[in-house]
One Martini backbone bead per residue (centre of mass of N, CA, C, O) as a GRO file, in nm:
protein
  214
    1MET     BB    1  -1.524  -0.981  -0.127
    2SER     BB    2  -1.198  -0.970  -0.111
    3ARG     BB    3  -0.926  -1.163  -0.151
    4ILE     BB    4  -0.638  -1.298  -0.018
    5LYS     BB    5  -0.340  -1.288  -0.162
    6LEU     BB    6  -0.126  -1.590  -0.186
    7MET     BB    7   0.199  -1.723  -0.101
    8LEU     BB    8   0.405  -2.031  -0.087
    9LEU     BB    9   0.715  -2.116   0.113
   10ASP     BB   10   0.825  -2.470   0.127
   11ASP     BB   11   1.054  -2.748   0.129
   12HIS     BB   12   0.823  -2.916   0.258
   13ASP     BB   13   0.596  -3.115   0.130
   14VAL     BB   14   0.405  -3.174   0.359
   15VAL     BB   15   0.373  -2.889   0.476
   16ARG     BB   16   0.273  -2.767   0.207
   17ALA     BB   17   0.023  -2.949   0.164
   18GLY     BB   18  -0.121  -2.876   0.436
   19LEU     BB   19  -0.141  -2.558   0.389
   20LEU     BB   20  -0.288  -2.575   0.106
   21SER     BB   21  -0.536  -2.719   0.202
   22PHE     BB   22  -0.633  -2.522   0.420
   23LEU     BB   23  -0.622  -2.244   0.244
   24SER     BB   24  -0.814  -2.345   0.014
   25GLY     BB   25  -1.074  -2.340   0.231
   26LEU     BB   26  -1.080  -2.041   0.236
   27ASP     BB   27  -1.294  -1.768   0.184
   28ASP     BB   28  -1.047  -1.520   0.212
   29VAL     BB   29  -0.837  -1.708   0.028
   30GLU     BB   30  -0.589  -1.682  -0.231
   31VAL     BB   31  -0.401  -1.920  -0.390
   32LEU     BB   32  -0.153  -1.866  -0.621
   33GLY     BB   33   0.097  -2.029  -0.477
   34SER     BB   34   0.325  -2.329  -0.438
   35PHE     BB   35   0.658  -2.361  -0.299
   36GLY     BB   36   1.010  -2.510  -0.292
   37ARG     BB   37   1.140  -2.268  -0.457
   38VAL     BB   38   1.263  -1.962  -0.509
   39VAL     BB   39   1.267  -1.936  -0.820
   40ASP     BB   40   0.964  -1.997  -0.844
   41LEU     BB   41   0.857  -1.774  -0.684
   42VAL     BB   42   0.978  -1.532  -0.839
   43THR     BB   43   0.859  -1.592  -1.104
   44ALA     BB   44   0.557  -1.560  -1.008
   45MET     BB   45   0.591  -1.264  -0.897
   46ARG     BB   46   0.625  -1.132  -1.173
   47VAL     BB   47   0.330  -1.175  -1.255
   48GLN     BB   48   0.221  -1.205  -0.942
   49VAL     BB   49   0.154  -1.017  -0.655
   50PRO     BB   50   0.117  -1.077  -0.335
   51GLU     BB   51   0.000  -0.975  -0.026
   52VAL     BB   52   0.105  -1.259   0.084
   53LEU     BB   53   0.397  -1.416   0.225
   54LEU     BB   54   0.455  -1.749   0.318
   55LEU     BB   55   0.765  -1.796   0.484
   56ASP     BB   56   1.022  -2.002   0.506
   57TYR     BB   57   1.317  -1.968   0.683
   58ALA     BB   58   1.443  -2.281   0.670
   59LEU     BB   59   1.613  -2.377   0.423
   60GLU     BB   60   1.777  -2.564   0.225
   61LYS     BB   61   2.053  -2.658   0.103
   62GLY     BB   62   2.113  -2.406  -0.156
   63GLU     BB   63   1.951  -2.185  -0.051
   64MET     BB   64   1.856  -1.905   0.058
   65ASP     BB   65   1.886  -1.719   0.299
   66GLY     BB   66   1.645  -1.592   0.500
   67LEU     BB   67   1.726  -1.296   0.527
   68LEU     BB   68   1.805  -1.247   0.228
   69LEU     BB   69   1.531  -1.313   0.118
   70ILE     BB   70   1.370  -1.096   0.258
   71GLN     BB   71   1.527  -0.860   0.147
   72SER     BB   72   1.481  -0.927  -0.157
   73ILE     BB   73   1.174  -0.921  -0.166
   74GLY     BB   74   1.133  -0.635  -0.039
   75ALA     BB   75   1.281  -0.485  -0.273
   76ARG     BB   76   1.114  -0.619  -0.526
   77PHE     BB   77   0.834  -0.659  -0.329
   78PRO     BB   78   0.689  -0.419  -0.135
   79GLU     BB   79   0.374  -0.509  -0.158
   80SER     BB   80   0.463  -0.754   0.000
   81ARG     BB   81   0.378  -0.941   0.286
   82ILE     BB   82   0.573  -1.088   0.543
   83LEU     BB   83   0.528  -1.432   0.660
   84VAL     BB   84   0.681  -1.610   0.899
   85ILE     BB   85   0.750  -1.970   0.897
   86SER     BB   86   0.855  -2.148   1.200
   87ALA     BB   87   1.077  -2.284   1.475
   88ILE     BB   88   1.172  -2.043   1.589
   89ASP     BB   89   1.269  -1.797   1.814
   90VAL     BB   90   1.100  -1.505   1.863
   91PRO     BB   91   1.257  -1.326   2.067
   92ALA     BB   92   1.534  -1.359   1.918
   93ALA     BB   93   1.415  -1.283   1.608
   94LYS     BB   94   1.242  -1.030   1.567
   95SER     BB   95   1.460  -0.796   1.515
   96VAL     BB   96   1.583  -0.937   1.261
   97LEU     BB   97   1.336  -0.960   1.087
   98GLN     BB   98   1.248  -0.668   1.084
   99ARG     BB   99   1.513  -0.562   0.954
  100ALA     BB  100   1.474  -0.742   0.692
  101GLY     BB  101   1.120  -0.710   0.641
  102ALA     BB  102   0.931  -0.840   0.825
  103HIS     BB  103   0.580  -0.857   0.948
  104GLY     BB  104   0.595  -1.163   1.061
  105PHE     BB  105   0.517  -1.446   1.296
  106ILE     BB  106   0.471  -1.813   1.279
  107ASN     BB  107   0.446  -2.110   1.420
  108LYS     BB  108   0.419  -2.440   1.325
  109SER     BB  109   0.258  -2.511   1.604
  110ALA     BB  110   0.018  -2.373   1.527
  111SER     BB  111  -0.283  -2.320   1.473
  112SER     BB  112  -0.487  -2.278   1.213
  113MET     BB  113  -0.633  -2.029   1.336
  114GLU     BB  114  -0.376  -1.868   1.394
  115ILE     BB  115  -0.264  -1.852   1.099
  116VAL     BB  116  -0.516  -1.701   0.975
  117LYS     BB  117  -0.494  -1.460   1.161
  118ALA     BB  118  -0.212  -1.366   1.065
  119ILE     BB  119  -0.283  -1.323   0.772
  120ARG     BB  120  -0.499  -1.105   0.813
  121VAL     BB  121  -0.329  -0.901   0.969
  122ILE     BB  122  -0.117  -0.860   0.757
  123ALA     BB  123  -0.323  -0.782   0.522
  124TYR     BB  124  -0.429  -0.525   0.701
  125GLY     BB  125  -0.134  -0.383   0.800
  126TYR     BB  126  -0.019  -0.561   1.030
  127PRO     BB  127   0.156  -0.703   1.292
  128PHE     BB  128   0.285  -1.043   1.362
  129TRP     BB  129   0.417  -1.216   1.676
  130SER     BB  130   0.253  -1.385   1.819
  131GLU     BB  131   0.148  -1.478   2.142
  132MET     BB  132   0.431  -1.394   2.274
  133ASP     BB  133   0.344  -1.074   2.163
  134SER     BB  134   0.041  -0.974   2.233
  135LYS     BB  135   0.072  -0.706   2.384
  136ALA     BB  136   0.211  -0.537   2.176
  137GLN     BB  137   0.011  -0.592   1.947
  138ASP     BB  138  -0.240  -0.463   2.067
  139THR     BB  139  -0.122  -0.182   2.061
  140GLU     BB  140  -0.091  -0.168   1.749
  141LEU     BB  141  -0.413  -0.239   1.750
  142GLU     BB  142  -0.586   0.025   1.700
  143PRO     BB  143  -0.882   0.129   1.751
  144VAL     BB  144  -1.123   0.325   1.566
  145GLN     BB  145  -1.329   0.314   1.850
  146ARG     BB  146  -1.227   0.414   2.143
  147GLY     BB  147  -1.493   0.572   2.235
  148ALA     BB  148  -1.629   0.301   2.236
  149SER     BB  149  -1.769   0.091   2.429
  150THR     BB  150  -1.808  -0.233   2.485
  151GLU     BB  151  -2.106  -0.234   2.562
  152SER     BB  152  -2.227  -0.060   2.321
  153LEU     BB  153  -2.132  -0.278   2.106
  154LEU     BB  154  -2.270  -0.536   2.215
  155GLU     BB  155  -2.572  -0.419   2.222
  156LYS     BB  156  -2.594  -0.422   1.901
  157LEU     BB  157  -2.592  -0.731   1.936
  158SER     BB  158  -2.671  -1.034   1.900
  159PRO     BB  159  -2.583  -1.331   2.020
  160ARG     BB  160  -2.520  -1.451   1.733
  161GLU     BB  161  -2.347  -1.227   1.624
  162ARG     BB  162  -2.137  -1.236   1.851
  163GLU     BB  163  -2.034  -1.535   1.791
  164VAL     BB  164  -1.945  -1.484   1.505
  165ILE     BB  165  -1.733  -1.265   1.556
  166ARG     BB  166  -1.562  -1.429   1.756
  167CYS     BB  167  -1.491  -1.660   1.558
  168TYR     BB  168  -1.363  -1.487   1.339
  169LEU     BB  169  -1.133  -1.370   1.520
  170GLU     BB  170  -1.023  -1.680   1.565
  171GLY     BB  171  -1.025  -1.781   1.239
  172MET     BB  172  -1.288  -1.843   1.133
  173SER     BB  173  -1.486  -1.927   0.895
  174VAL     BB  174  -1.791  -1.930   0.766
  175SER     BB  175  -1.803  -2.233   0.731
  176ASP     BB  176  -1.705  -2.311   1.020
  177ILE     BB  177  -1.942  -2.172   1.172
  178ALA     BB  178  -2.174  -2.332   1.031
  179GLU     BB  179  -2.090  -2.598   1.148
  180LYS     BB  180  -2.077  -2.546   1.446
  181PHE     BB  181  -2.398  -2.429   1.442
  182ALA     BB  182  -2.578  -2.554   1.225
  183ARG     BB  183  -2.562  -2.355   0.974
  184SER     BB  184  -2.578  -2.162   0.717
  185ILE     BB  185  -2.381  -1.971   0.520
  186LYS     BB  186  -2.594  -1.750   0.473
  187THR     BB  187  -2.654  -1.691   0.775
  188ILE     BB  188  -2.368  -1.612   0.860
  189SER     BB  189  -2.328  -1.389   0.656
  190THR     BB  190  -2.566  -1.213   0.743
  191GLN     BB  191  -2.476  -1.182   1.050
  192LYS     BB  192  -2.205  -1.034   0.980
  193HIS     BB  193  -2.329  -0.800   0.810
  194THR     BB  194  -2.508  -0.693   1.042
  195ALA     BB  195  -2.286  -0.642   1.249
  196PHE     BB  196  -2.133  -0.435   1.087
  197THR     BB  197  -2.357  -0.233   1.065
  198LYS     BB  198  -2.398  -0.189   1.374
  199MET     BB  199  -2.076  -0.103   1.409
  200GLY     BB  200  -1.981   0.070   1.157
  201ILE     BB  201  -1.861  -0.139   0.944
  202LYS     BB  202  -1.696  -0.277   0.622
  203SER     BB  203  -1.452  -0.466   0.728
  204ASP     BB  204  -1.216  -0.676   0.842
  205ARG     BB  205  -1.010  -0.465   0.938
  206GLU     BB  206  -1.202  -0.311   1.127
  207LEU     BB  207  -1.257  -0.550   1.303
  208PHE     BB  208  -0.955  -0.590   1.406
  209MET     BB  209  -0.947  -0.300   1.531
  210LEU     BB  210  -1.198  -0.399   1.738
  211LYS     BB  211  -1.095  -0.657   1.905
  212GLU     BB  212  -1.092  -0.544   2.213
  213ASN     BB  213  -1.428  -0.553   2.232
  214PHE     BB  214  -1.412  -0.904   2.249
   0.00000   0.00000   0.00000
C-alpha cells in the first residue's frame, strides 16, 4: 500500500519537531521534508511535490502572509492538497481559507489521532474542517455503498476485525492497534485486509467513504 507523501511547514522549532516525530512513526505517511521557512519549503517542492502539505497559518514576521502563501502554493503546485494547522478560530476562518485554496483545517490543540485522521481524509481527496464542522463534513464524505445497511456491513466482520477497523478510523496506525490489543503487527494487518475483503473495498480511501457505517 502506497504511503501518503507529506511536507510540513511550521516556524516553531518545538512544534515542528513534535509533529515530525509523531508523523514519522505512522505506517501510512512518508514525511518528505520538515521546514521552518517558506523559501526552503518551495525549494523542496520544486524537486518533489507532496500529496499533502501541513501548513502553519500564522508564520513569524518577515515570512509570507498565510492567505497569500496558500494562494501561491495552490497556484504553483495544484496537485498538493493543503491542510492548515493553527490555533485560529475555524468558524470565522473557514470561508476565507477555502477561498484562498486550503482543503482543510486542524487546530494545534487537536489530539495526534485527530491530526492523522485529518491528513488521511485530505489525502483521499476530501475536505476536513475539524470536529467543529463535523456535521457538514460527514455530508461531504458520501459513502460509496449507501445501499448497504449498517447491520449488513457489520455482520460481515468478526468482533476483532470490527475493532481493528474502528480503531483505524479513529486515526490509529496498524502499529498502534497492535500495541493496544497486545497482538502482532502482522495479525492486525491481516485482520484489516480480511475486513476490507469482506466489505468489498480495496483502499483506505474507500474505508473512509464508508465511515458512517461504523
